[in-house]
N, CA, C and O atoms as CSV, one atom per row, in Angstrom:
chain,resi,resn,atom,element,x,y,z
A,1,MET,N,N,0.837,-1.159,0.051
A,1,MET,CA,C,-0.018,-0.022,0.032
A,1,MET,C,C,0.847,1.273,-0.061
A,1,MET,O,O,0.554,2.178,-0.841
A,2,GLY,N,N,1.954,1.319,0.794
A,2,GLY,CA,C,2.786,2.437,0.947
A,2,GLY,C,C,3.338,2.751,-0.450
A,2,GLY,O,O,3.290,3.910,-0.862
A,3,LYS,N,N,3.860,1.762,-1.199
A,3,LYS,CA,C,4.467,2.006,-2.475
A,3,LYS,C,C,3.409,2.503,-3.530
A,3,LYS,O,O,3.718,3.293,-4.423
A,4,ALA,N,N,2.143,1.990,-3.371
A,4,ALA,CA,C,1.144,2.452,-4.344
A,4,ALA,C,C,0.784,3.939,-3.967
A,4,ALA,O,O,0.545,4.776,-4.838
A,5,LEU,N,N,0.762,4.191,-2.748
A,5,LEU,CA,C,0.538,5.701,-2.473
A,5,LEU,C,C,1.579,6.589,-2.833
A,5,LEU,O,O,1.311,7.713,-3.254
A,6,LEU,N,N,2.838,6.155,-2.695
A,6,LEU,CA,C,3.935,6.960,-3.185
A,6,LEU,C,C,3.963,7.206,-4.543
A,6,LEU,O,O,4.291,8.316,-4.964
A,7,SER,N,N,3.574,6.051,-5.475
A,7,SER,CA,C,3.512,6.219,-6.898
A,7,SER,C,C,2.347,7.083,-7.419
A,7,SER,O,O,2.319,7.381,-8.613
A,8,SER,N,N,1.363,7.506,-6.556
A,8,SER,CA,C,0.286,8.265,-7.022
A,8,SER,C,C,0.701,9.635,-7.525
A,8,SER,O,O,0.007,10.242,-8.340
A,9,GLY,N,N,1.851,10.129,-7.031
A,9,GLY,CA,C,2.246,11.510,-7.261
A,9,GLY,C,C,1.611,12.540,-6.531
A,9,GLY,O,O,1.775,13.718,-6.849
A,10,ARG,N,N,0.844,12.176,-5.505
A,10,ARG,CA,C,0.060,13.181,-4.751
A,10,ARG,C,C,0.569,13.076,-3.295
A,10,ARG,O,O,0.973,11.992,-2.875
A,11,PRO,N,N,0.556,14.177,-2.519
A,11,PRO,CA,C,0.853,14.039,-1.033
A,11,PRO,C,C,-0.231,13.519,-0.432
A,11,PRO,O,O,-1.360,13.969,-0.627
A,12,ILE,N,N,0.054,12.420,0.433
A,12,ILE,CA,C,-0.978,11.512,1.059
A,12,ILE,C,C,-0.321,11.263,2.407
A,12,ILE,O,O,0.855,10.918,2.527
A,13,PHE,N,N,-1.160,11.463,3.405
A,13,PHE,CA,C,-0.803,11.007,4.732
A,13,PHE,C,C,-1.329,9.595,5.005
A,13,PHE,O,O,-2.544,9.400,4.968
A,14,PHE,N,N,-0.469,8.591,5.279
A,14,PHE,CA,C,-0.858,7.226,5.309
A,14,PHE,C,C,-0.726,6.868,6.823
A,14,PHE,O,O,0.400,6.816,7.318
A,15,SER,N,N,-1.777,6.634,7.534
A,15,SER,CA,C,-1.863,6.279,8.840
A,15,SER,C,C,-2.112,4.821,8.982
A,15,SER,O,O,-3.081,4.369,8.373
A,16,MET,N,N,-1.345,3.979,9.730
A,16,MET,CA,C,-1.455,2.560,9.781
A,16,MET,C,C,-2.009,2.135,11.198
A,16,MET,O,O,-1.641,2.766,12.189
A,17,CYS,N,N,-2.760,1.229,11.295
A,17,CYS,CA,C,-3.336,0.774,12.603
A,17,CYS,C,C,-3.357,-0.794,12.739
A,17,CYS,O,O,-4.153,-1.516,12.139
A,18,GLU,N,N,-2.418,-1.211,13.570
A,18,GLU,CA,C,-2.529,-2.665,13.943
A,18,GLU,C,C,-2.361,-2.678,15.557
A,18,GLU,O,O,-2.004,-3.708,16.127
A,19,TRP,N,N,-2.625,-1.537,16.229
A,19,TRP,CA,C,-2.747,-1.285,17.654
A,19,TRP,C,C,-1.406,-1.586,18.376
A,19,TRP,O,O,-1.428,-1.885,19.570
A,20,GLY,N,N,-0.220,-1.515,17.673
A,20,GLY,CA,C,1.012,-1.714,18.136
A,20,GLY,C,C,1.418,-3.041,18.520
A,20,GLY,O,O,2.421,-3.267,19.197
A,21,TRP,N,N,0.553,-3.998,18.038
A,21,TRP,CA,C,0.956,-5.499,18.293
A,21,TRP,C,C,2.169,-5.992,17.726
A,21,TRP,O,O,2.832,-6.857,18.299
A,22,GLU,N,N,2.536,-5.430,16.497
A,22,GLU,CA,C,3.816,-5.941,15.836
A,22,GLU,C,C,4.929,-4.927,15.811
A,22,GLU,O,O,5.749,-4.888,14.893
A,23,ASP,N,N,4.940,-4.024,16.946
A,23,ASP,CA,C,5.948,-3.103,17.019
A,23,ASP,C,C,6.091,-2.181,15.787
A,23,ASP,O,O,7.198,-2.044,15.266
A,24,PRO,N,N,5.032,-1.566,15.322
A,24,PRO,CA,C,5.166,-0.781,14.040
A,24,PRO,C,C,6.183,0.454,14.150
A,24,PRO,O,O,6.673,0.974,13.147
A,25,GLN,N,N,6.425,0.827,15.305
A,25,GLN,CA,C,7.293,2.042,15.465
A,25,GLN,C,C,8.635,1.638,14.867
A,25,GLN,O,O,9.327,2.538,14.393
A,26,ILE,N,N,9.057,0.439,14.838
A,26,ILE,CA,C,10.393,-0.111,14.427
A,26,ILE,C,C,10.434,-0.151,12.886
A,26,ILE,O,O,11.420,0.260,12.275
A,27,TRP,N,N,9.361,-0.647,12.274
A,27,TRP,CA,C,9.386,-0.736,10.787
A,27,TRP,C,C,8.448,0.039,9.907
A,27,TRP,O,O,8.623,0.050,8.689
A,28,ALA,N,N,7.424,0.709,10.495
A,28,ALA,CA,C,6.417,1.352,9.756
A,28,ALA,C,C,6.841,2.663,9.036
A,28,ALA,O,O,6.169,3.063,8.086
A,29,LYS,N,N,7.929,3.336,9.457
A,29,LYS,CA,C,8.294,4.615,8.876
A,29,LYS,C,C,8.653,4.458,7.364
A,29,LYS,O,O,8.576,5.441,6.627
A,30,SER,N,N,9.030,3.285,6.907
A,30,SER,CA,C,9.373,3.105,5.598
A,30,SER,C,C,8.259,2.847,4.681
A,30,SER,O,O,8.426,2.753,3.465
A,31,ILE,N,N,6.975,2.717,5.337
A,31,ILE,CA,C,5.803,2.327,4.633
A,31,ILE,C,C,4.780,3.558,4.760
A,31,ILE,O,O,4.186,3.916,3.743
A,32,GLY,N,N,4.572,4.177,5.906
A,32,GLY,CA,C,3.619,5.219,6.013
A,32,GLY,C,C,4.037,6.346,6.913
A,32,GLY,O,O,5.226,6.456,7.212
A,33,ASN,N,N,3.174,7.157,7.346
A,33,ASN,CA,C,3.455,8.483,8.138
A,33,ASN,C,C,3.244,8.347,9.464
A,33,ASN,O,O,3.954,8.980,10.246
A,34,SER,N,N,2.149,7.427,9.961
A,34,SER,CA,C,1.990,7.279,11.325
A,34,SER,C,C,1.512,5.753,11.580
A,34,SER,O,O,1.035,5.016,10.717
A,35,TRP,N,N,1.719,5.451,12.842
A,35,TRP,CA,C,1.318,4.040,13.121
A,35,TRP,C,C,0.817,4.070,14.745
A,35,TRP,O,O,1.389,4.694,15.639
A,36,ARG,N,N,-0.216,3.360,14.869
A,36,ARG,CA,C,-0.686,3.187,16.153
A,36,ARG,C,C,0.338,2.345,17.067
A,36,ARG,O,O,0.921,1.332,16.679
A,37,THR,N,N,0.452,2.865,18.207
A,37,THR,CA,C,1.368,2.304,19.181
A,37,THR,C,C,0.626,1.572,20.408
A,37,THR,O,O,1.271,0.963,21.262
A,38,THR,N,N,-0.701,1.671,20.430
A,38,THR,CA,C,-1.384,1.262,21.596
A,38,THR,C,C,-2.722,0.700,21.209
A,38,THR,O,O,-3.097,0.783,20.039
A,39,GLY,N,N,-3.443,0.143,22.114
A,39,GLY,CA,C,-4.815,-0.154,21.903
A,39,GLY,C,C,-5.719,1.078,21.833
A,39,GLY,O,O,-5.197,2.192,21.808
A,40,ASP,N,N,-6.952,0.946,21.804
A,40,ASP,CA,C,-7.895,2.034,21.688
A,40,ASP,C,C,-8.026,2.763,23.111
A,40,ASP,O,O,-8.216,2.158,24.166
A,41,ILE,N,N,-7.899,4.123,22.984
A,41,ILE,CA,C,-8.181,5.009,24.136
A,41,ILE,C,C,-9.607,4.966,24.561
A,41,ILE,O,O,-10.489,4.720,23.738
A,42,GLU,N,N,-9.848,5.181,25.730
A,42,GLU,CA,C,-11.176,5.481,26.309
A,42,GLU,C,C,-11.232,6.884,26.833
A,42,GLU,O,O,-10.198,7.510,27.067
A,43,ASP,N,N,-12.408,7.378,27.017
A,43,ASP,CA,C,-12.454,8.748,27.523
A,43,ASP,C,C,-12.519,8.934,28.980
A,43,ASP,O,O,-13.501,9.414,29.544
A,44,ASN,N,N,-11.370,8.513,29.620
A,44,ASN,CA,C,-11.217,8.727,31.057
A,44,ASN,C,C,-9.649,8.852,31.354
A,44,ASN,O,O,-8.776,8.423,30.599
A,45,TRP,N,N,-9.450,9.440,32.446
A,45,TRP,CA,C,-8.053,9.840,32.854
A,45,TRP,C,C,-7.278,8.617,32.869
A,45,TRP,O,O,-6.215,8.650,32.248
A,46,ASN,N,N,-7.627,7.464,33.500
A,46,ASN,CA,C,-6.790,6.370,33.613
A,46,ASN,C,C,-6.374,5.771,32.297
A,46,ASN,O,O,-5.219,5.362,32.181
A,47,SER,N,N,-7.195,5.690,31.330
A,47,SER,CA,C,-7.005,5.252,29.991
A,47,SER,C,C,-6.042,6.193,29.309
A,47,SER,O,O,-5.091,5.742,28.671
A,48,MET,N,N,-6.252,7.430,29.422
A,48,MET,CA,C,-5.366,8.355,28.689
A,48,MET,C,C,-4.011,8.359,29.302
A,48,MET,O,O,-3.059,8.467,28.529
A,49,THR,N,N,-3.787,8.259,30.569
A,49,THR,CA,C,-2.407,8.266,31.164
A,49,THR,C,C,-1.812,7.022,30.893
A,49,THR,O,O,-0.601,7.014,30.668
A,50,SER,N,N,-2.519,5.844,30.872
A,50,SER,CA,C,-1.908,4.586,30.669
A,50,SER,C,C,-1.407,4.541,29.187
A,50,SER,O,O,-0.313,4.017,28.975
A,51,ILE,N,N,-2.110,5.038,28.179
A,51,ILE,CA,C,-1.803,5.067,26.842
A,51,ILE,C,C,-0.539,6.015,26.652
A,51,ILE,O,O,0.423,5.615,25.996
A,52,ALA,N,N,-0.555,7.216,27.208
A,52,ALA,CA,C,0.615,8.056,27.187
A,52,ALA,C,C,1.867,7.479,27.713
A,52,ALA,O,O,2.942,7.711,27.160
A,53,ASP,N,N,1.767,6.748,28.744
A,53,ASP,CA,C,2.924,6.038,29.331
A,53,ASP,C,C,3.350,4.945,28.386
A,53,ASP,O,O,4.550,4.780,28.164
A,54,SER,N,N,2.427,4.182,27.813
A,54,SER,CA,C,2.889,3.240,26.818
A,54,SER,C,C,3.528,3.761,25.630
A,54,SER,O,O,4.542,3.236,25.170
A,55,ASN,N,N,2.962,4.797,25.104
A,55,ASN,CA,C,3.464,5.444,23.932
A,55,ASN,C,C,4.852,6.051,24.175
A,55,ASN,O,O,5.709,6.033,23.291
A,56,ASP,N,N,5.051,6.562,25.323
A,56,ASP,CA,C,6.400,7.356,25.650
A,56,ASP,C,C,7.633,6.486,25.363
A,56,ASP,O,O,8.668,6.985,24.921
A,57,LYS,N,N,7.510,5.228,25.612
A,57,LYS,CA,C,8.785,4.490,25.411
A,57,LYS,C,C,9.246,4.411,23.947
A,57,LYS,O,O,10.393,4.110,23.617
A,58,TRP,N,N,8.242,4.709,23.096
A,58,TRP,CA,C,8.680,4.689,21.622
A,58,TRP,C,C,9.076,6.268,21.008
A,58,TRP,O,O,9.239,6.475,19.805
A,59,ALA,N,N,9.175,7.154,21.897
A,59,ALA,CA,C,9.315,8.513,21.488
A,59,ALA,C,C,10.452,8.643,20.420
A,59,ALA,O,O,10.276,9.422,19.483
A,60,SER,N,N,11.550,7.957,20.509
A,60,SER,CA,C,12.731,8.063,19.667
A,60,SER,C,C,12.401,7.701,18.216
A,60,SER,O,O,13.120,8.061,17.284
A,61,TYR,N,N,11.307,6.987,18.061
A,61,TYR,CA,C,11.007,6.484,16.659
A,61,TYR,C,C,10.191,7.579,15.904
A,61,TYR,O,O,10.042,7.490,14.685
A,62,ALA,N,N,9.673,8.591,16.607
A,62,ALA,CA,C,8.944,9.627,15.869
A,62,ALA,C,C,9.865,10.738,15.318
A,62,ALA,O,O,10.870,11.064,15.951
A,63,GLY,N,N,9.558,11.282,14.227
A,63,GLY,CA,C,10.307,12.387,13.661
A,63,GLY,C,C,9.848,12.871,12.467
A,63,GLY,O,O,8.750,12.425,12.135
A,64,PRO,N,N,10.429,13.747,11.634
A,64,PRO,CA,C,9.929,14.301,10.528
A,64,PRO,C,C,9.412,13.136,9.463
A,64,PRO,O,O,10.180,12.286,9.012
A,65,GLY,N,N,8.130,13.210,9.156
A,65,GLY,CA,C,7.627,12.175,8.246
A,65,GLY,C,C,7.037,10.921,8.800
A,65,GLY,O,O,6.375,10.153,8.101
A,66,GLY,N,N,7.296,10.716,10.115
A,66,GLY,CA,C,6.728,9.488,10.704
A,66,GLY,C,C,6.449,9.690,12.221
A,66,GLY,O,O,7.311,10.116,12.989
A,67,TRP,N,N,5.230,9.367,12.589
A,67,TRP,CA,C,4.896,9.615,14.045
A,67,TRP,C,C,4.193,8.447,14.665
A,67,TRP,O,O,3.427,7.688,14.073
A,68,ASN,N,N,4.552,8.388,15.965
A,68,ASN,CA,C,3.778,7.351,16.726
A,68,ASN,C,C,2.322,7.933,17.071
A,68,ASN,O,O,2.158,9.116,17.368
A,69,ASP,N,N,1.431,7.131,17.016
A,69,ASP,CA,C,-0.024,7.525,17.171
A,69,ASP,C,C,-0.665,6.781,18.303
A,69,ASP,O,O,-1.097,5.639,18.147
A,70,PRO,N,N,-0.729,7.456,19.499
A,70,PRO,CA,C,-1.406,6.862,20.602
A,70,PRO,C,C,-2.951,6.784,20.554
A,70,PRO,O,O,-3.621,6.421,21.522
A,71,ASP,N,N,-3.416,7.113,19.482
A,71,ASP,CA,C,-5.001,7.070,19.246
A,71,ASP,C,C,-5.427,8.501,19.204
A,71,ASP,O,O,-4.634,9.424,19.393
A,72,MET,N,N,-6.772,8.673,18.938
A,72,MET,CA,C,-7.379,10.059,18.750
A,72,MET,C,C,-7.351,10.675,20.083
A,72,MET,O,O,-7.095,10.086,21.132
A,73,LEU,N,N,-7.664,12.018,19.929
A,73,LEU,CA,C,-7.885,12.820,21.161
A,73,LEU,C,C,-9.319,12.681,21.584
A,73,LEU,O,O,-10.217,12.790,20.749
A,74,GLU,N,N,-9.555,12.455,22.796
A,74,GLU,CA,C,-10.796,12.398,23.406
A,74,GLU,C,C,-11.408,13.718,23.932
A,74,GLU,O,O,-12.504,13.754,24.491
A,75,VAL,N,N,-10.618,14.813,23.713
A,75,VAL,CA,C,-11.014,16.119,24.269
A,75,VAL,C,C,-12.430,16.464,23.624
A,75,VAL,O,O,-12.660,16.463,22.414
A,76,GLY,N,N,-13.302,16.746,24.595
A,76,GLY,CA,C,-14.657,17.178,24.287
A,76,GLY,C,C,-15.723,16.138,24.300
A,76,GLY,O,O,-16.899,16.446,24.102
A,77,ASN,N,N,-15.314,14.819,24.546
A,77,ASN,CA,C,-16.267,13.799,24.692
A,77,ASN,C,C,-17.048,13.584,25.932
A,77,ASN,O,O,-17.988,12.796,26.032
A,78,GLY,N,N,-16.546,14.410,26.944
A,78,GLY,CA,C,-17.400,14.352,28.151
A,78,GLY,C,C,-17.048,13.409,29.279
A,78,GLY,O,O,-17.811,13.297,30.239
A,79,GLY,N,N,-15.897,12.713,29.196
A,79,GLY,CA,C,-15.582,11.759,30.139
A,79,GLY,C,C,-14.458,12.200,31.249
A,79,GLY,O,O,-14.189,11.583,32.280
A,80,MET,N,N,-13.865,13.431,30.779
A,80,MET,CA,C,-12.801,13.968,31.768
A,80,MET,C,C,-13.204,15.433,31.988
A,80,MET,O,O,-14.091,15.998,31.348
A,81,THR,N,N,-12.460,15.995,32.962
A,81,THR,CA,C,-12.609,17.378,33.338
A,81,THR,C,C,-11.911,18.246,32.342
A,81,THR,O,O,-11.067,17.753,31.594
A,82,THR,N,N,-12.242,19.601,32.289
A,82,THR,CA,C,-11.602,20.469,31.402
A,82,THR,C,C,-9.977,20.458,31.528
A,82,THR,O,O,-9.247,20.478,30.537
A,83,GLU,N,N,-9.517,20.424,32.829
A,83,GLU,CA,C,-8.129,20.279,33.138
A,83,GLU,C,C,-7.444,19.060,32.676
A,83,GLU,O,O,-6.295,19.061,32.234
A,84,GLU,N,N,-8.257,17.933,32.803
A,84,GLU,CA,C,-7.774,16.674,32.308
A,84,GLU,C,C,-7.581,16.705,30.721
A,84,GLU,O,O,-6.533,16.336,30.190
A,85,TYR,N,N,-8.641,17.160,30.044
A,85,TYR,CA,C,-8.622,17.384,28.680
A,85,TYR,C,C,-7.409,18.301,28.301
A,85,TYR,O,O,-6.743,17.972,27.320
A,86,ARG,N,N,-7.085,19.381,28.977
A,86,ARG,CA,C,-6.079,20.180,28.658
A,86,ARG,C,C,-4.736,19.443,28.848
A,86,ARG,O,O,-3.796,19.600,28.068
A,87,SER,N,N,-4.695,18.690,29.845
A,87,SER,CA,C,-3.398,17.728,29.963
A,87,SER,C,C,-3.263,16.762,28.853
A,87,SER,O,O,-2.203,16.570,28.258
A,88,HIS,N,N,-4.493,16.099,28.572
A,88,HIS,CA,C,-4.537,15.213,27.343
A,88,HIS,C,C,-3.954,15.790,26.123
A,88,HIS,O,O,-3.074,15.199,25.497
A,89,PHE,N,N,-4.478,17.055,25.734
A,89,PHE,CA,C,-4.093,17.667,24.500
A,89,PHE,C,C,-2.617,18.011,24.555
A,89,PHE,O,O,-1.905,17.879,23.559
A,90,SER,N,N,-2.153,18.454,25.723
A,90,SER,CA,C,-0.666,18.944,25.864
A,90,SER,C,C,0.184,17.687,25.785
A,90,SER,O,O,1.229,17.704,25.135
A,91,ILE,N,N,-0.203,16.661,26.387
A,91,ILE,CA,C,0.698,15.357,26.284
A,91,ILE,C,C,0.794,14.882,24.981
A,91,ILE,O,O,1.874,14.470,24.557
A,92,TRP,N,N,-0.359,14.894,24.195
A,92,TRP,CA,C,-0.240,14.465,22.711
A,92,TRP,C,C,0.510,15.292,21.976
A,92,TRP,O,O,1.240,14.817,21.106
A,93,ALA,N,N,0.454,16.624,22.197
A,93,ALA,CA,C,1.241,17.612,21.529
A,93,ALA,C,C,2.726,17.336,21.741
A,93,ALA,O,O,3.492,17.269,20.779
A,94,LEU,N,N,3.155,17.168,23.067
A,94,LEU,CA,C,4.481,16.974,23.369
A,94,LEU,C,C,5.059,15.701,22.803
A,94,LEU,O,O,6.254,15.656,22.510
A,95,ALA,N,N,4.231,14.625,22.632
A,95,ALA,CA,C,4.535,13.343,21.983
A,95,ALA,C,C,4.652,13.458,20.533
A,95,ALA,O,O,4.962,12.476,19.857
A,96,LYS,N,N,4.422,14.592,20.020
A,96,LYS,CA,C,4.413,14.741,18.425
A,96,LYS,C,C,3.406,13.826,17.887
A,96,LYS,O,O,3.619,13.383,16.758
A,97,ALA,N,N,2.276,13.447,18.545
A,97,ALA,CA,C,1.331,12.532,18.075
A,97,ALA,C,C,0.419,13.254,17.014
A,97,ALA,O,O,0.276,14.475,17.069
A,98,PRO,N,N,-0.139,12.561,16.138
A,98,PRO,CA,C,-1.214,13.284,15.292
A,98,PRO,C,C,-2.290,13.703,16.137
A,98,PRO,O,O,-2.754,12.963,17.005
A,99,LEU,N,N,-2.727,14.932,15.902
A,99,LEU,CA,C,-3.756,15.532,16.748
A,99,LEU,C,C,-5.034,15.232,16.067
A,99,LEU,O,O,-5.525,16.121,15.371
A,100,LEU,N,N,-5.580,14.195,16.168
A,100,LEU,CA,C,-6.804,13.701,15.505
A,100,LEU,C,C,-7.974,13.827,16.489
A,100,LEU,O,O,-8.128,13.097,17.467
A,101,VAL,N,N,-8.824,14.887,16.103
A,101,VAL,CA,C,-9.918,15.258,17.011
A,101,VAL,C,C,-10.975,14.145,16.939
A,101,VAL,O,O,-11.479,13.831,15.861
A,102,GLY,N,N,-11.321,13.523,18.152
A,102,GLY,CA,C,-12.264,12.447,18.285
A,102,GLY,C,C,-13.622,12.759,18.800
A,102,GLY,O,O,-14.417,11.871,19.110
A,103,CYS,N,N,-13.900,14.126,18.895
A,103,CYS,CA,C,-15.311,14.440,19.327
A,103,CYS,C,C,-16.003,14.912,18.079
A,103,CYS,O,O,-15.386,15.158,17.042
A,104,ASP,N,N,-17.362,15.036,18.217
A,104,ASP,CA,C,-18.232,15.527,17.196
A,104,ASP,C,C,-18.034,17.056,17.040
A,104,ASP,O,O,-18.565,17.796,17.868
A,105,ILE,N,N,-17.310,17.561,16.043
A,105,ILE,CA,C,-17.001,18.971,15.886
A,105,ILE,C,C,-18.242,19.723,15.701
A,105,ILE,O,O,-18.218,20.919,15.992
A,106,ARG,N,N,-19.360,19.184,15.244
A,106,ARG,CA,C,-20.595,19.929,15.074
A,106,ARG,C,C,-21.225,20.286,16.277
A,106,ARG,O,O,-22.048,21.200,16.333
A,107,ALA,N,N,-20.847,19.547,17.336
A,107,ALA,CA,C,-21.484,19.880,18.704
A,107,ALA,C,C,-20.415,20.322,19.665
A,107,ALA,O,O,-20.619,20.344,20.879
A,108,MET,N,N,-19.363,20.648,19.156
A,108,MET,CA,C,-18.228,21.225,20.046
A,108,MET,C,C,-18.566,22.396,20.710
A,108,MET,O,O,-19.072,23.328,20.083
A,109,ASP,N,N,-18.314,22.475,22.089
A,109,ASP,CA,C,-18.495,23.636,22.930
A,109,ASP,C,C,-17.256,24.607,22.773
A,109,ASP,O,O,-16.242,24.274,22.160
A,110,ASP,N,N,-17.414,25.744,23.334
A,110,ASP,CA,C,-16.365,26.736,23.198
A,110,ASP,C,C,-15.211,26.331,23.945
A,110,ASP,O,O,-14.103,26.493,23.433
A,111,THR,N,N,-15.327,25.798,25.149
A,111,THR,CA,C,-14.090,25.337,25.828
A,111,THR,C,C,-13.337,24.300,25.153
A,111,THR,O,O,-12.107,24.321,25.213
A,112,THR,N,N,-13.975,23.358,24.492
A,112,THR,CA,C,-13.253,22.342,23.689
A,112,THR,C,C,-12.593,22.925,22.465
A,112,THR,O,O,-11.463,22.580,22.119
A,113,HIS,N,N,-13.357,23.862,21.781
A,113,HIS,CA,C,-12.682,24.620,20.705
A,113,HIS,C,C,-11.464,25.300,21.093
A,113,HIS,O,O,-10.430,25.272,20.426
A,114,GLU,N,N,-11.620,25.929,22.222
A,114,GLU,CA,C,-10.395,26.794,22.770
A,114,GLU,C,C,-9.214,25.912,23.097
A,114,GLU,O,O,-8.070,26.316,22.888
A,115,LEU,N,N,-9.461,24.700,23.613
A,115,LEU,CA,C,-8.395,23.720,23.943
A,115,LEU,C,C,-7.709,23.247,22.710
A,115,LEU,O,O,-6.486,23.314,22.587
A,116,ILE,N,N,-8.518,22.761,21.783
A,116,ILE,CA,C,-7.851,22.055,20.625
A,116,ILE,C,C,-7.488,23.012,19.522
A,116,ILE,O,O,-7.049,22.595,18.450
A,117,SER,N,N,-7.671,24.329,19.780
A,117,SER,CA,C,-7.064,25.349,18.817
A,117,SER,C,C,-6.026,26.211,19.390
A,117,SER,O,O,-5.744,27.290,18.867
A,118,ASN,N,N,-5.431,25.761,20.478
A,118,ASN,CA,C,-4.480,26.570,21.146
A,118,ASN,C,C,-3.176,26.599,20.264
A,118,ASN,O,O,-2.472,25.605,20.089
A,119,ALA,N,N,-2.942,27.756,19.764
A,119,ALA,CA,C,-1.791,27.811,18.846
A,119,ALA,C,C,-0.413,27.463,19.398
A,119,ALA,O,O,0.422,26.850,18.732
A,120,GLU,N,N,-0.230,27.856,20.568
A,120,GLU,CA,C,1.068,27.644,21.241
A,120,GLU,C,C,1.298,26.106,21.381
A,120,GLU,O,O,2.369,25.609,21.031
A,121,VAL,N,N,0.331,25.396,21.872
A,121,VAL,CA,C,0.399,23.969,22.001
A,121,VAL,C,C,0.559,23.203,20.642
A,121,VAL,O,O,1.340,22.263,20.491
A,122,ILE,N,N,-0.255,23.699,19.680
A,122,ILE,CA,C,-0.067,23.166,18.362
A,122,ILE,C,C,1.356,23.403,17.837
A,122,ILE,O,O,1.958,22.509,17.242
A,123,ALA,N,N,1.893,24.624,18.064
A,123,ALA,CA,C,3.339,24.922,17.514
A,123,ALA,C,C,4.349,23.918,18.293
A,123,ALA,O,O,5.378,23.582,17.707
A,124,VAL,N,N,4.123,23.502,19.405
A,124,VAL,CA,C,5.008,22.470,20.074
A,124,VAL,C,C,4.915,21.237,19.303
A,124,VAL,O,O,5.945,20.658,18.957
A,125,ASN,N,N,3.691,20.764,18.991
A,125,ASN,CA,C,3.503,19.610,18.192
A,125,ASN,C,C,4.062,19.663,16.922
A,125,ASN,O,O,4.562,18.631,16.474
A,126,GLN,N,N,4.068,20.726,16.235
A,126,GLN,CA,C,4.493,20.860,14.851
A,126,GLN,C,C,6.003,21.169,14.791
A,126,GLN,O,O,6.572,21.160,13.700
A,127,ASP,N,N,6.614,21.419,15.840
A,127,ASP,CA,C,8.014,21.730,15.780
A,127,ASP,C,C,8.977,20.548,15.378
A,127,ASP,O,O,10.191,20.738,15.306
């Protein structure tokens, strides 16, 4: 698939998911742009911190053109406090994780919008 996408001549972001079972952080950069490093996240503090801890050990494999993906952001889904969501977004940004919004953007409240559009945090992620 990676070769087919490269031969298309178009810029494509190829995200792979096999939940980290086969250590994709070691081999996936030659095929795609991001790879899941963990199981699915749940919208609660314990799940988010557990996934962050699991993803952290693979930090050295992330870099320009290839990123560890600890799963989507749960910010705005209602299972954590505003401060927990702020921490969640900041941790994903520091980890250089893809910032994939996992809430319904059509129903997003102002607080969630403010959190996920924080230019300073996004700049850290994109550096």
